[in-house]
DSSP file (Angstrom, degrees, kcal/mol; ACC not computed):
  #  RESIDUE AA STRUCTURE BP1 BP2  ACC     N-H-->O    O-->H-N    N-H-->O    O-->H-N    TCO  KAPPA ALPHA  PHI   PSI    X-CA   Y-CA   Z-CA
    1    1 A M              0   0    0      0, 0.0     2,-2.4     0, 0.0     0, 0.0   0.000 360.0 360.0 360.0 123.4  -17.4  -57.5  -34.4
    2    2 A N        +     0   0    0      2,-0.0     2,-0.4     0, 0.0     0, 0.0  -0.372 360.0 113.1 -82.2  59.6  -18.4  -56.1  -37.7
    3    3 A A        -     0   0    0     -2,-2.4     2,-0.3     2,-0.0     0, 0.0  -0.969  42.2-167.6-134.0 149.1  -17.5  -52.5  -36.9
    4    4 A T        -     0   0    0     -2,-0.4     2,-0.7     0, 0.0    -2,-0.0  -0.958  26.3-120.2-131.4 152.7  -14.9  -50.1  -38.2
    5    5 A I        -     0   0    0     -2,-0.3     3,-0.1     1,-0.2    -2,-0.0  -0.839  23.8-174.9 -93.3 119.2  -13.9  -46.7  -36.9
    6    6 A S  S    S+     0   0    0     -2,-0.7     2,-0.4     1,-0.3    -1,-0.2   0.694  72.7  31.3 -87.9 -18.6  -14.5  -44.2  -39.6
    7    7 A R  S    S-     0   0    0      3,-0.0    -1,-0.3     0, 0.0     3,-0.1  -0.954  73.1-144.6-144.3 121.4  -12.9  -41.3  -37.7
    8    8 A A        -     0   0    0     -2,-0.4     2,-0.0    -3,-0.1    -2,-0.0  -0.517  39.6 -91.8 -79.4 150.9  -10.1  -41.4  -35.3
    9    9 A P        -     0   0    0      0, 0.0    -1,-0.1     0, 0.0     3,-0.1  -0.369  43.8-134.4 -62.6 140.2  -10.1  -39.0  -32.3
   10   10 A G        -     0   0    0      1,-0.2     2,-0.0    -3,-0.1    -3,-0.0  -0.317  36.2 -70.3 -86.8 174.6   -8.3  -35.7  -33.0
   11   11 A P        -     0   0    0      0, 0.0     2,-0.4     0, 0.0    -1,-0.2  -0.350  49.0-146.5 -66.1 147.0   -5.8  -34.0  -30.8
   12   12 A R        -     0   0    0     -3,-0.1     2,-0.4    -2,-0.0     0, 0.0  -0.883   4.8-153.0-116.1 147.9   -7.3  -32.4  -27.7
   13   13 A Q        -     0   0    0     -2,-0.4     2,-0.6     2,-0.0     0, 0.0  -0.979   8.2-144.5-122.5 131.6   -6.1  -29.2  -25.9
   14   14 A I        -     0   0    0     -2,-0.4     2,-0.6     2,-0.0    -2,-0.0  -0.847  15.4-159.5 -95.4 123.9   -6.6  -28.5  -22.2
   15   15 A V        -     0   0    0     -2,-0.6     2,-0.8     2,-0.0    -2,-0.0  -0.911   9.6-143.9-107.3 122.5   -7.3  -24.8  -21.6
   16   16 A D        +     0   0    0     -2,-0.6    -2,-0.0     1,-0.1     0, 0.0  -0.757  19.2 179.1 -85.9 111.1   -6.7  -23.6  -18.1
   17   17 A R        +     0   0    0     -2,-0.8    -1,-0.1     2,-0.1     2,-0.1   0.311  37.7 123.6 -96.9   8.7   -9.4  -21.0  -17.4
   18   18 A A  S    S-     0   0    0      1,-0.1    -2,-0.1     3,-0.0     2,-0.0  -0.446  71.1-103.5 -68.8 142.3   -8.2  -20.2  -13.8
   19   19 A A        -     0   0    0     -2,-0.1    -1,-0.1     1,-0.1     3,-0.1  -0.336  38.1-103.8 -65.3 146.1   -7.5  -16.6  -13.3
   20   20 A A        -     0   0    0      1,-0.1    95,-0.2    -3,-0.1    96,-0.1  -0.380  47.2 -93.7 -65.0 148.8   -3.9  -15.5  -13.2
   21   21 A P        -     0   0    0      0, 0.0    95,-2.3     0, 0.0     2,-0.4  -0.190  36.0-130.4 -60.0 159.2   -2.6  -14.9   -9.7
   22   22 A C  E     -a  116   0A   0     93,-0.2    25,-1.9    -3,-0.1     2,-0.4  -0.945  15.8-145.4-114.8 135.1   -2.6  -11.3   -8.4
   23   23 A V  E     +aB 117  46A   0     93,-2.8    95,-2.4    -2,-0.4    96,-0.9  -0.833  20.6 174.5-106.2 139.6    0.5   -9.7   -6.8
   24   24 A S  E     -aB 119  45A   0     21,-2.4    21,-2.4    -2,-0.4     2,-0.4  -0.905  20.3-141.2-136.8 163.4    0.4   -7.2   -4.0
   25   25 A I  E     - B   0  44A   0     94,-0.7     2,-0.2    -2,-0.3    19,-0.2  -0.994  15.6-139.9-129.8 136.4    2.9   -5.4   -1.7
   26   26 A D        -     0   0    0     17,-2.6    96,-0.1    -2,-0.4    17,-0.1  -0.622  25.1-105.3 -93.1 152.1    2.5   -4.7    2.0
   27   27 A D        -     0   0    0     -2,-0.2     2,-0.3    95,-0.1    16,-0.3  -0.263  37.1-152.4 -65.7 161.0    3.5   -1.5    3.8
   28   28 A A  E     -f  124   0B   0     95,-2.1    97,-2.5    14,-0.1     2,-0.4  -0.974  11.2-156.8-139.7 153.5    6.6   -1.5    6.0
   29   29 A V  E     +f  125   0B   0     -2,-0.3     2,-0.3    95,-0.2    12,-0.3  -0.990  15.9 177.7-128.5 137.7    7.9    0.3    9.1
   30   30 A A  E     -f  126   0B   0     95,-2.5    97,-2.9    -2,-0.4     2,-0.3  -0.998  29.0-121.2-141.3 145.2   11.6    0.7   10.0
   31   31 A A  E     -f  127   0B   0     -2,-0.3    97,-0.2     8,-0.2    62,-0.1  -0.631  22.7-138.0 -80.8 143.2   13.6    2.4   12.7
   32   32 A E        -     0   0    0     95,-2.5     6,-0.2    -2,-0.3    96,-0.1   0.932  27.6-157.1 -72.2 -48.2   16.0    4.9   11.5
   33   33 A G        -     0   0    0     94,-0.3    63,-1.7    62,-0.1    96,-0.2  -0.079  28.5 -95.2  83.4 166.7   19.1    4.3   13.7
   34   34 A D  S    S-     0   0    0     61,-0.3     2,-0.3     1,-0.2    -1,-0.1   0.731  96.2  -0.6 -94.1 -25.4   21.9    6.7   14.4
   35   35 A S  S    S+     0   0    0     61,-0.1    -1,-0.2    -3,-0.1    61,-0.2  -0.973 106.5  21.2-156.6 166.0   24.4    5.7   11.7
   36   36 A G  S    S-     0   0    0     -2,-0.3    59,-2.9    59,-0.3     2,-0.4  -0.192  93.1 -53.5  67.2-164.0   24.8    3.2    9.0
   37   37 A D  E     - C   0  94A   0     57,-0.2     2,-0.2    55,-0.0    57,-0.2  -0.899  40.9-178.7-116.0 140.7   21.9    1.5    7.3
   38   38 A S  E     - C   0  93A   0     55,-2.2    55,-2.8    -2,-0.4     2,-0.4  -0.531  31.1-116.5-110.0-171.1   19.0   -0.5    8.7
   39   39 A T  E     - C   0  92A   0     53,-0.3     2,-0.5    -2,-0.2    -8,-0.2  -0.971   9.4-148.1-134.7 149.4   16.4   -2.0    6.4
   40   40 A A  E     - C   0  91A   0     51,-2.6    51,-2.5    -2,-0.4     2,-0.6  -0.972  23.9-152.4-106.8 125.4   12.7   -1.8    5.6
   41   41 A S  E     - C   0  90A   0     -2,-0.5     2,-0.5   -12,-0.3    49,-0.2  -0.895   7.9-165.6-107.1 119.8   11.3   -5.1    4.5
   42   42 A F  E     - C   0  89A   0     47,-3.2    47,-2.6    -2,-0.6     2,-0.4  -0.904  15.0-138.3-105.3 122.7    8.3   -5.1    2.1
   43   43 A N  E     - C   0  88A   0     -2,-0.5   -17,-2.6   -16,-0.3     2,-0.5  -0.687  15.9-166.7 -80.2 128.9    6.4   -8.4    1.6
   44   44 A V  E     +BC  25  87A   0     43,-2.8    43,-2.7    -2,-0.4     2,-0.3  -0.977  19.5 174.5-114.1 127.8    5.4   -9.0   -2.0
   45   45 A W  E     -BC  24  86A   0    -21,-2.4   -21,-2.4    -2,-0.5     2,-0.3  -0.934  28.7-131.1-142.3 157.9    2.9  -11.8   -2.3
   46   46 A L  E     -B   23   0A   0     39,-2.4   -23,-0.2    -2,-0.3     3,-0.1  -0.801  16.9-136.8-106.3 147.8    0.6  -13.7   -4.7
   47   47 A T  S    S+     0   0    0    -25,-1.9     2,-0.3    -2,-0.3    -1,-0.1   0.750  88.5   6.7 -73.4 -24.1   -3.1  -14.5   -4.2
   48   48 A S  S    S-     0   0    0    -26,-0.2    -1,-0.2    37,-0.1    35,-0.1  -0.987  84.7 -92.7-154.8 160.6   -2.6  -18.0   -5.5
   49   49 A S        -     0   0    0     -2,-0.3     2,-0.3    -3,-0.1    36,-0.1  -0.336  38.3-158.9 -72.2 155.1    0.1  -20.4   -6.5
   50   50 A S        -     0   0    0     31,-0.2    33,-1.9    34,-0.2    34,-0.2  -0.976  26.7-143.0-136.1 150.6    1.1  -20.7  -10.2
   51   51 A G  S    S+     0   0    0     -2,-0.3     2,-0.3    31,-0.2    -1,-0.1   0.449  86.6  74.0 -85.4  -2.5    2.8  -23.3  -12.3
   52   52 A Q  S    S-     0   0    0     62,-0.1     2,-0.3    29,-0.1    31,-0.3  -0.747  92.6-102.2-109.4 157.1    4.5  -20.4  -14.2
   53   53 A T        -     0   0    0     -2,-0.3     2,-0.4    29,-0.1    28,-0.2  -0.632  40.2-159.7 -73.3 134.2    7.4  -18.1  -13.3
   54   54 A I  E     -G   80   0B   0     26,-2.4    26,-3.5    -2,-0.3     2,-0.3  -0.937  11.0-178.4-118.5 139.0    5.9  -14.7  -12.3
   55   55 A S  E     -GH  79 113B   0     58,-1.2    58,-2.9    -2,-0.4     2,-0.3  -0.974   7.0-178.8-136.1 154.1    7.9  -11.5  -12.2
   56   56 A V  E     -G   78   0B   0     22,-2.0    22,-3.1    -2,-0.3    55,-0.2  -0.979  22.4-130.0-150.3 137.4    7.1   -7.9  -11.3
   57   57 A A  E     -GH  77 110B   0     53,-2.5    53,-2.3    -2,-0.3     2,-0.3  -0.556  23.3-166.5 -85.3 152.3    9.2   -4.7  -11.3
   58   58 A Y  E     +GH  76 109B   0     18,-2.6    18,-2.1    51,-0.2     2,-0.3  -0.970   9.0 178.5-137.0 155.8    9.5   -2.4   -8.4
   59   59 A Q  E     -GH  75 108B   0     49,-1.4    49,-2.8    -2,-0.3    16,-0.2  -0.977  21.7-129.2-154.9 142.5   10.8    1.1   -7.8
   60   60 A T  E     - H   0 107B   0     14,-2.4     2,-0.3    -2,-0.3    47,-0.2  -0.554  23.9-177.9 -88.9 157.3   11.1    3.5   -4.9
   61   61 A S  E     - H   0 106B   0     45,-1.9    45,-2.9    -2,-0.2     4,-0.1  -0.983  29.4 -93.8-151.1 156.2    9.9    7.2   -4.9
   62   62 A D  E     + H   0 105B   0     -2,-0.3    43,-0.2    43,-0.2     4,-0.1  -0.381  37.4 161.7 -73.9 144.0    9.9   10.0   -2.4
   63   63 A G  S    S-     0   0    0     41,-1.2    42,-0.2     2,-0.8    -1,-0.1   0.118  85.3 -38.1-113.9-117.4    7.2   11.0    0.0
   64   64 A S  S    S+     0   0    0     40,-0.2     2,-0.2    -2,-0.1    41,-0.2   0.704 128.9  81.4 -81.2 -19.9    8.4   13.1    2.9
   65   65 A A  S    S-     0   0    0     39,-3.0    -2,-0.8    -4,-0.1     2,-0.5  -0.609  81.2-132.2 -81.8 146.2   11.6   11.1    3.0
   66   66 A I    >>> -     0   0    0     -2,-0.2     4,-3.2    -4,-0.1     3,-1.3  -0.888  18.5-120.2-106.3 123.4   14.3   11.9    0.4
   67   67 A G  B 345S+d   71   0A   0     -2,-0.5     5,-0.2     1,-0.2    -5,-0.1  -0.348  98.7  19.5 -59.7 136.1   15.9    9.2   -1.6
   68   68 A G  T 345S+     0   0    0      3,-3.7    -1,-0.2     1,-0.1     4,-0.1  -0.040 128.6  50.9  92.0 -30.7   19.7    9.0   -1.1
   69   69 A A  T <45S+     0   0    0     -3,-1.3    -2,-0.2     2,-0.2    -1,-0.1   0.830 125.6  16.7-101.7 -49.5   19.5   10.9    2.2
   70   70 A D  T  <5S+     0   0    0     -4,-3.2    24,-1.9     1,-0.3     2,-0.3   0.748 135.8   5.9 -97.9 -29.1   16.8    9.1    4.2
   71   71 A Y  B   <S-dE  67  93A   0     -5,-1.0    -3,-3.7    22,-0.3     2,-0.6  -0.966  81.4 -97.9-148.9 160.6   16.6    5.8    2.3
   72   72 A G        -     0   0    0     20,-2.7    -5,-0.1    -2,-0.3     2,-0.0  -0.740  38.8-125.2 -85.3 119.6   18.4    4.1   -0.5
   73   73 A T        -     0   0    0     -2,-0.6     2,-0.3    18,-0.1   -12,-0.0  -0.389  40.2-179.9 -61.9 140.0   16.7    4.6   -3.8
   74   74 A S        +     0   0    0     -2,-0.0   -14,-2.4    17,-0.0     2,-0.3  -0.983  21.3 172.6-144.8 151.0   16.1    1.1   -5.4
   75   75 A Q  E     +G   59   0B   0     -2,-0.3     2,-0.3   -16,-0.2   -16,-0.2  -0.970  23.8 117.1-151.7 155.2   14.6   -0.5   -8.4
   76   76 A G  E     -G   58   0B   0    -18,-2.1   -18,-2.6    -2,-0.3     2,-0.4  -0.973  53.5 -76.7 174.9-164.2   14.6   -4.1   -9.6
   77   77 A V  E     -G   57   0B   0     -2,-0.3     2,-0.5   -20,-0.2   -20,-0.2  -0.991  25.1-149.5-129.9 133.6   12.5   -7.2  -10.4
   78   78 A V  E     -G   56   0B   0    -22,-3.1   -22,-2.0    -2,-0.4     2,-0.4  -0.890  18.1-161.8 -99.6 130.4   10.9   -9.7   -8.0
   79   79 A T  E     -G   55   0B   0     -2,-0.5     2,-0.6   -24,-0.2   -24,-0.2  -0.956   8.7-161.2-119.6 132.1   10.7  -13.2   -9.4
   80   80 A F  E     -G   54   0B   0    -26,-3.5   -26,-2.4    -2,-0.4     3,-0.1  -0.951  15.1-144.5-108.8 116.7    8.4  -16.0   -8.1
   81   81 A A    >   -     0   0    0     -2,-0.6     3,-2.3   -28,-0.2   -31,-0.2  -0.370  48.8 -68.6 -68.3 159.8    9.4  -19.5   -9.1
   82   82 A P  T 3  S+     0   0    0      0, 0.0   -31,-0.2     0, 0.0    -1,-0.2  -0.280 125.5  15.4 -51.7 130.8    6.5  -21.8   -9.8
   83   83 A G  T 3  S+     0   0    0    -33,-1.9     2,-0.3     1,-0.3   -32,-0.1   0.209  94.2 123.5  89.2 -14.0    4.7  -22.6   -6.5
   84   84 A V    <   -     0   0    0     -3,-2.3    -1,-0.3   -34,-0.2   -34,-0.2  -0.641  34.2-179.7 -82.8 136.3    6.3  -19.7   -4.5
   85   85 A L        +     0   0    0     -2,-0.3   -39,-2.4     1,-0.2     2,-0.4   0.675  58.3  39.7-109.5 -23.4    3.8  -17.3   -2.9
   86   86 A T  E     +C   45   0A   0    -41,-0.2     2,-0.3   -43,-0.0   -41,-0.2  -0.966  49.8 169.9-135.3 148.3    5.9  -14.7   -1.1
   87   87 A Q  E     -C   44   0A   0    -43,-2.7   -43,-2.8    -2,-0.4     2,-0.4  -0.898  24.5-129.3-140.6 169.0    9.1  -12.7   -1.7
   88   88 A T  E     -C   43   0A   0     -2,-0.3     2,-0.5   -45,-0.2   -45,-0.2  -0.985   6.7-159.3-128.8 135.9   10.7   -9.7    0.1
   89   89 A V  E     -C   42   0A   0    -47,-2.6   -47,-3.2    -2,-0.4     2,-0.5  -0.966  16.5-160.0-107.5 125.1   12.0   -6.4   -1.1
   90   90 A T  E     -C   41   0A   0     -2,-0.5   -49,-0.2   -49,-0.2    -2,-0.0  -0.915   5.6-168.0-110.9 133.2   14.5   -4.8    1.3
   91   91 A I  E     -C   40   0A   0    -51,-2.5   -51,-2.6    -2,-0.5     2,-0.2  -0.969  24.7-119.8-118.7 128.8   15.2   -1.0    1.1
   92   92 A P  E     -C   39   0A   0      0, 0.0   -20,-2.7     0, 0.0     2,-0.5  -0.466  21.0-152.3 -70.5 138.2   18.1    0.5    3.0
   93   93 A I  E     -CE  38  71A   0    -55,-2.8   -55,-2.2   -22,-0.2     2,-0.4  -0.955  14.9-132.7-111.1 124.8   17.2    3.1    5.6
   94   94 A R  E     -C   37   0A   0    -24,-1.9   -57,-0.2    -2,-0.5     2,-0.2  -0.633  17.2-139.4 -83.4 128.3   19.9    5.7    6.3
   95   95 A G        +     0   0    0    -59,-2.9   -59,-0.3    -2,-0.4   -61,-0.3  -0.531  29.5 160.1 -83.1 151.9   20.7    6.5   10.0
   96   96 A D        -     0   0    0    -63,-1.7   -61,-0.1    -2,-0.2   -64,-0.0  -0.948  46.5-118.7-157.3 176.4   21.3   10.0   11.3
   97   97 A L  S    S+     0   0    0     -2,-0.3     2,-0.3     2,-0.1   -63,-0.1   0.147  71.8 117.2-108.3  17.5   21.4   12.1   14.5
   98   98 A L        -     0   0    0    -64,-0.1     2,-0.6    32,-0.0    32,-0.3  -0.680  66.8-126.2 -88.5 137.6   18.7   14.6   13.4
   99   99 A N        +     0   0    0     -2,-0.3     2,-0.3    30,-0.1    -2,-0.1  -0.747  47.8 160.0 -80.0 121.0   15.4   14.8   15.3
  100  100 A E        -     0   0    0     -2,-0.6    28,-0.2    30,-0.2    30,-0.1  -0.918  41.8-105.7-139.0 160.6   12.7   14.4   12.6
  101  101 A A        -     0   0    0     -2,-0.3     2,-0.1     1,-0.2    25,-0.1  -0.341  62.8 -70.3 -73.8 168.0    9.1   13.5   12.3
  102  102 A T        -     0   0    0     25,-0.1     2,-0.3    26,-0.1    25,-0.2  -0.444  59.9-152.0 -59.2 132.0    8.2   10.1   10.9
  103  103 A E  E     - I   0 126B   0     23,-1.9    23,-3.2    -2,-0.1     2,-0.3  -0.768   7.0-152.2-111.5 156.7    9.1   10.1    7.2
  104  104 A T  E     + I   0 125B   0     -2,-0.3   -39,-3.0    21,-0.2   -41,-1.2  -0.920  15.9 170.9-129.4 152.9    7.5    8.2    4.3
  105  105 A F  E     -HI  62 124B   0     19,-1.8    19,-3.3    -2,-0.3     2,-0.3  -0.912  25.2-122.7-145.9 173.1    8.5    6.9    0.9
  106  106 A F  E     -HI  61 123B   0    -45,-2.9   -45,-1.9    -2,-0.3     2,-0.4  -0.892   8.1-158.6-124.9 149.6    6.8    4.5   -1.6
  107  107 A V  E     -HI  60 122B   0     15,-1.9    15,-2.5    -2,-0.3     2,-0.4  -0.995  22.0-164.8-122.6 122.3    7.6    1.3   -3.4
  108  108 A T  E     -HI  59 121B   0    -49,-2.8   -49,-1.4    -2,-0.4     2,-0.4  -0.910   9.6-145.2-116.0 133.3    5.5    0.8   -6.5
  109  109 A L  E     +H   58   0B   0     11,-3.5     2,-0.3    -2,-0.4   -51,-0.2  -0.762  28.2 160.5 -93.5 139.0    5.0   -2.4   -8.5
  110  110 A T  E     +H   57   0B   0    -53,-2.3   -53,-2.5    -2,-0.4    -2,-0.0  -0.936  44.8  31.8-145.6 168.2    4.7   -2.4  -12.3
  111  111 A N  E     -     0   0B   0     -2,-0.3     2,-0.2   -55,-0.2    -1,-0.1   0.871  65.8-167.9  52.4  54.8    5.0   -4.6  -15.4
  112  112 A A  E     -     0   0B   0    -56,-0.2     2,-0.5    -3,-0.1   -56,-0.2  -0.510   7.1-151.2 -72.2 140.3    3.8   -8.0  -13.9
  113  113 A T  E    S-H   55   0B   0    -58,-2.9   -58,-1.2    -2,-0.2     3,-0.1  -0.969  77.6  -1.8-114.2 129.1    4.4  -11.0  -16.1
  114  114 A N  S    S+     0   0    0     -2,-0.5     2,-0.3   -60,-0.2    -1,-0.1   0.680 127.6  62.6  64.9  21.9    2.0  -14.0  -15.8
  115  115 A A  S    S-     0   0    0    -95,-0.2     2,-0.2   -60,-0.1   -93,-0.2  -0.970  75.5-124.5-158.6 164.7    0.0  -12.2  -13.1
  116  116 A S  E     -a   22   0A   0    -95,-2.3   -93,-2.8    -2,-0.3     2,-0.5  -0.676  30.4-113.2-106.1 170.6   -2.0   -9.0  -12.5
  117  117 A I  E     +a   23   0A   0     -2,-0.2     3,-0.2   -95,-0.2   -93,-0.2  -0.928  32.0 172.1-109.6 123.7   -1.3   -6.4   -9.9
  118  118 A C  E    S+     0   0A   0    -95,-2.4     2,-0.6    -2,-0.5   -94,-0.2   0.898  79.8  21.3 -91.1 -54.5   -3.9   -6.0   -7.1
  119  119 A K  E     +a   24   0A   0    -96,-0.9   -94,-0.7     1,-0.1    -1,-0.3  -0.942  68.4 177.6-119.8 107.7   -2.1   -3.5   -4.7
  120  120 A A        +     0   0    0     -2,-0.6   -11,-3.5    -3,-0.2     2,-0.4   0.680  58.4  49.8 -87.8 -19.7    0.6   -1.6   -6.7
  121  121 A Q  E     - I   0 108B   0    -13,-0.2     2,-0.3   -96,-0.1   -13,-0.2  -0.971  55.2-172.2-133.3 136.8    2.0    0.7   -4.0
  122  122 A A  E     - I   0 107B   0    -15,-2.5   -15,-1.9    -2,-0.4     2,-0.5  -0.885  20.4-131.1-118.8 153.1    3.2    0.4   -0.5
  123  123 A I  E     - I   0 106B   0     -2,-0.3   -95,-2.1   -17,-0.2     2,-0.5  -0.893  12.8-155.0-103.8 130.8    4.2    3.0    2.0
  124  124 A G  E     -fI  28 105B   0    -19,-3.3   -19,-1.8    -2,-0.5     2,-0.5  -0.923   9.9-159.3-101.9 127.7    7.5    2.8    3.9
  125  125 A R  E     -fI  29 104B   0    -97,-2.5   -95,-2.5    -2,-0.5     2,-0.6  -0.929   3.5-156.3-110.7 128.1    7.5    4.6    7.2
  126  126 A I  E     -fI  30 103B   0    -23,-3.2   -23,-1.9    -2,-0.5     2,-0.5  -0.909  11.0-151.7-104.6 115.1   10.8    5.6    8.8
  127  127 A L  E     -f   31   0B   0    -97,-2.9   -95,-2.5    -2,-0.6   -94,-0.3  -0.761  13.7-133.1 -90.8 124.4   10.5    6.1   12.6
  128  128 A D        -     0   0    0     -2,-0.5   -26,-0.1   -28,-0.2   -29,-0.1  -0.509  19.0-173.0 -76.6 142.3   12.9    8.5   14.1
  129  129 A N        +     0   0    0    -96,-0.2    -1,-0.1    -2,-0.2   -30,-0.1   0.289  48.1 110.7-115.7   7.3   14.8    7.5   17.2
  130  130 A D        -     0   0    0    -32,-0.3   -30,-0.2   -30,-0.1    -2,-0.1  -0.659  65.8-120.6 -92.8 140.1   16.5   10.8   18.0
  131  131 A P        -     0   0    0      0, 0.0    -1,-0.1     0, 0.0     3,-0.1  -0.283  35.1 -91.9 -73.1 159.1   15.6   12.8   21.1
  132  132 A L        -     0   0    0      1,-0.1     2,-0.1   -34,-0.1   -32,-0.0  -0.414  51.9 -99.3 -62.8 143.5   14.3   16.4   20.9
  133  133 A P        -     0   0    0      0, 0.0     2,-0.3     0, 0.0    -1,-0.1  -0.400  39.2-130.4 -64.4 144.4   17.1   18.9   21.2
  134  134 A S        -     0   0    0     -3,-0.1     2,-0.5    -2,-0.1     0, 0.0  -0.751  11.2-149.4 -99.4 146.2   17.4   20.3   24.7
  135  135 A I        -     0   0    0     -2,-0.3     0, 0.0     2,-0.0     0, 0.0  -0.958  11.2-170.5-115.1 123.7   17.6   23.9   25.5
  136  136 A R        -     0   0    0     -2,-0.5     2,-0.1     0, 0.0    -2,-0.0  -0.953  20.3-132.0-115.6 121.5   19.6   25.0   28.5
  137  137 A P        -     0   0    0      0, 0.0     2,-0.4     0, 0.0    -2,-0.0  -0.434  19.9-136.0 -68.8 143.8   19.4   28.6   29.6
  138  138 A S        -     0   0    0     -2,-0.1     2,-0.6     2,-0.0     0, 0.0  -0.836   8.2-147.0-100.8 140.5   22.7   30.2   30.3
  139  139 A I              0   0    0     -2,-0.4     0, 0.0     1,-0.1     0, 0.0  -0.922 360.0 360.0-108.2 122.7   23.1   32.3   33.3
  140  140 A S              0   0    0     -2,-0.6    -1,-0.1     0, 0.0    -2,-0.0   0.435 360.0 360.0 -98.0 360.0   25.5   35.2   32.9
């Protein structure tokens, strides 16, 4: 065939134009208990799978609950390996014998890598299990 190639094909680059996954955190409810620690489990999840490792920082903050007294203050990083869609953050809940209203605290997501943040803050609700104090009249 009397033909020649005057220009060889150059390198090609594949660009992935899919949006980065979005990370969110769900609210949690935990029973207080009378002593020791129970846990509040917060689901952290991605809107879609990724071929990259994704990480996001989290930190607790007070609402009506006081860190260190009602729950264990916590901070850290949640990491999603490629293909993983959900992780869990567990926060210790301190038990006591005080009758209290339902108390709240927050877990906030920041500094996502290879993802954006859709829902950055979750509410943790601590349900009290202690009875109302009883009053007994004394007869003299």
